[in-house]
C-alpha positions as CSV (number, residue, x, y, z in Angstrom):
1,X,-2.1,-7.7,35.6
2,X,-2.3,-7.7,31.8
3,X,-5.6,-9.4,30.7
4,X,-4.0,-12.1,28.5
5,X,-1.4,-12.9,31.2
6,X,-4.2,-13.1,33.8
7,X,-6.2,-15.4,31.5
8,X,-3.2,-17.6,30.9
9,X,-2.2,-17.8,34.5
10,X,-5.7,-18.6,35.7
11,X,-6.3,-21.0,32.8
12,X,-9.4,-21.1,30.6
13,X,-11.4,-23.1,33.2
14,X,-11.0,-20.3,35.7
15,X,-11.5,-17.4,33.3
16,X,-15.0,-15.9,33.3
17,X,-17.2,-17.4,30.6
18,X,-14.6,-19.8,29.4
19,X,-15.3,-23.5,28.7
20,X,-12.8,-26.4,28.5
21,X,-9.1,-26.6,29.3
22,X,-6.4,-24.2,28.4
23,X,-4.7,-26.4,25.8
24,X,-5.5,-29.7,24.2
25,X,-3.5,-32.8,25.3
26,X,-1.8,-33.3,22.0
27,X,-0.7,-29.9,20.7
28,X,1.5,-29.0,17.8
29,X,4.0,-26.2,17.9
30,X,2.3,-22.9,17.4
31,X,4.0,-20.0,15.7
32,X,3.0,-16.3,15.9
33,X,4.1,-13.7,13.3
34,X,3.7,-10.1,14.6
35,X,4.0,-7.2,12.2
36,X,4.8,-4.1,14.3
37,X,4.5,-0.4,13.4
38,X,2.6,2.8,13.2
39,X,0.2,3.0,10.3
40,X,0.4,6.8,10.2
41,X,4.2,7.1,9.9
42,X,5.8,6.4,6.6
43,X,8.3,3.6,6.9
44,X,7.3,2.7,10.5
45,X,4.3,1.0,8.9
46,X,6.4,-1.6,7.1
47,X,6.0,-4.4,9.7
48,X,2.2,-4.0,9.4
49,X,2.4,-4.1,5.6
50,X,4.5,-7.3,5.7
51,X,2.0,-8.9,8.1
52,X,-0.9,-8.0,5.9
53,X,0.8,-9.6,2.8
54,X,1.8,-12.7,4.9
55,X,-1.8,-13.1,6.2
56,X,-3.0,-13.3,2.6
57,X,-0.2,-15.6,1.5
58,X,-0.5,-18.0,4.5
59,X,-4.3,-18.1,4.6
60,X,-5.4,-21.5,5.8
61,X,-1.9,-22.5,7.1
62,X,-1.9,-24.6,10.2
63,X,-0.3,-23.5,13.4
64,X,0.8,-20.1,12.2
65,X,-1.1,-17.0,13.3
66,X,-0.3,-13.6,11.8
67,X,-1.3,-10.4,13.6
68,X,-0.5,-6.7,13.5
69,X,0.3,-4.6,16.5
70,X,1.3,-1.1,17.4
71,X,3.0,-1.7,20.8
72,X,6.2,-3.3,22.0
73,X,7.4,-4.3,25.4
74,X,4.9,-5.8,27.8
75,X,2.0,-5.7,25.2
76,X,4.2,-7.5,22.7
77,X,5.0,-10.2,25.2
78,X,1.3,-10.5,26.0
79,X,0.6,-11.3,22.3
80,X,3.1,-14.2,22.5
81,X,1.4,-16.0,25.4
82,X,0.5,-19.5,24.4
83,X,2.9,-19.7,21.4
84,X,6.0,-21.8,21.0
85,X,7.7,-19.6,18.4
86,X,7.5,-16.0,17.3
87,X,8.6,-13.9,14.4
88,X,8.5,-10.2,14.9
89,X,8.7,-7.9,11.8
90,X,9.4,-4.3,12.3
91,X,11.2,-1.2,10.9
92,X,14.7,-0.8,12.1
93,X,17.3,2.1,11.9
94,X,20.9,1.0,11.9
95,X,22.4,3.2,9.2
96,X,22.3,0.4,6.5
97,X,20.8,1.2,3.1
98,X,17.0,1.6,3.3
99,X,15.2,-1.6,2.4
100,X,18.0,-3.8,3.9
101,X,16.5,-6.9,5.6
102,X,18.1,-7.7,9.0
103,X,17.8,-11.0,10.9
104,X,18.1,-10.5,14.6
105,X,17.7,-12.4,17.9
106,X,16.5,-11.2,21.2
107,X,20.0,-10.8,22.5
108,X,20.7,-8.3,19.7
109,X,18.1,-5.9,20.9
110,X,19.5,-2.8,22.6
111,X,18.9,-2.2,26.2
112,X,15.8,0.0,26.9
113,X,16.8,3.5,27.6
114,X,13.3,4.7,28.9
115,X,12.6,5.3,32.5
116,X,9.1,4.0,32.2
117,X,8.3,0.6,33.7
118,X,5.7,0.1,31.0
119,X,8.2,0.6,28.2
120,X,10.6,-2.4,28.6
121,X,12.5,-4.1,25.8
122,X,11.4,-7.5,24.5
123,X,13.9,-9.7,26.4
124,X,12.9,-8.0,29.7
125,X,9.2,-8.4,28.9
126,X,9.7,-12.1,28.0
127,X,11.6,-12.7,31.2
128,X,8.9,-11.0,33.2
129,X,6.2,-13.1,31.6
130,X,8.1,-16.3,32.2
131,X,8.6,-15.4,35.8
132,X,4.8,-14.9,36.1
133,X,4.3,-18.4,34.7
134,X,3.2,-17.5,31.2
135,X,3.8,-20.0,28.4
136,X,6.1,-18.0,26.1
137,X,8.6,-18.8,23.4
138,X,12.2,-19.3,24.6
139,X,14.5,-16.5,23.6
140,X,16.1,-18.8,21.0
141,X,12.6,-19.3,19.4
142,X,12.0,-15.6,18.9
143,X,13.2,-14.2,15.6
144,X,13.2,-10.6,14.5
145,X,13.1,-9.5,10.9
146,X,13.9,-5.9,10.6
147,X,13.5,-3.8,7.5
148,X,15.9,-0.8,7.4
149,X,13.8,2.3,7.3
150,X,14.5,5.6,5.7
151,X,11.7,7.8,7.3
152,X,10.3,7.0,10.7
153,X,9.4,10.6,11.7
154,X,7.1,12.0,9.0
155,X,3.4,11.2,8.7
156,X,2.6,9.4,5.5
157,X,0.3,6.7,4.1
158,X,3.1,5.1,2.0
159,X,6.5,3.7,2.7
160,X,9.5,5.4,0.9
161,X,10.3,3.7,-2.4
162,X,13.2,1.6,-1.2
163,X,11.3,0.3,1.8
164,X,8.2,-0.4,-0.2
165,X,10.3,-2.4,-2.6
166,X,11.6,-4.5,0.3
167,X,8.2,-5.6,1.4
168,X,7.9,-8.6,-1.0
169,X,11.5,-9.7,-0.1
170,X,10.6,-9.4,3.6
171,X,7.5,-11.6,3.1
172,X,9.7,-14.2,1.3
173,X,12.2,-14.1,4.1
174,X,9.5,-14.7,6.7
175,X,8.0,-17.5,4.6
176,X,11.5,-19.1,4.3
177,X,11.9,-18.8,8.1
178,X,8.5,-20.5,8.7
179,X,9.4,-23.2,6.2
180,X,12.5,-24.0,8.1
181,X,10.3,-24.4,11.2
182,X,7.5,-26.4,9.5
183,X,9.6,-28.6,7.2
184,X,8.6,-26.8,4.0
185,X,4.9,-26.5,4.7
186,X,4.5,-22.7,4.5
187,X,3.2,-21.2,1.3
């Protein structure tokens, strides 16, 4: 079983070395922002770059956690355990002009075409986690911000110019989305 899922299902009192309960009695809605990507592949790193900029911009903000990750599927679901909402930022390839910002929902994600049981799409991973009893955001509370990529196959330390220019716009889009959740409290 995945470590975070095991910890969540057992509860903090049952986890080795843990103290206290799993959640306080009065809890506010927690939001997770995940920037996905590969830091070694040109435009595929855009989600990571947006997350880094968001972390700096939202420093000290309550109830919003910003992380970077390199994996999807079950590991992405595992990151969302304990959160009520999630915003996933990633590169996307749809044929639109590079740098276009897309807003998607979990039902807009293509069905996984891999034969690997470890490489499932996000809706399937979320359903699996919920079936296992994990506290995860409802599908309607998972938002995807995709930045249209130009180059996701070549190694490079920088995004292509059009995608790099979209990073500040993507940051602003995520902040607007967070403000809609938090009643204008995001920075």
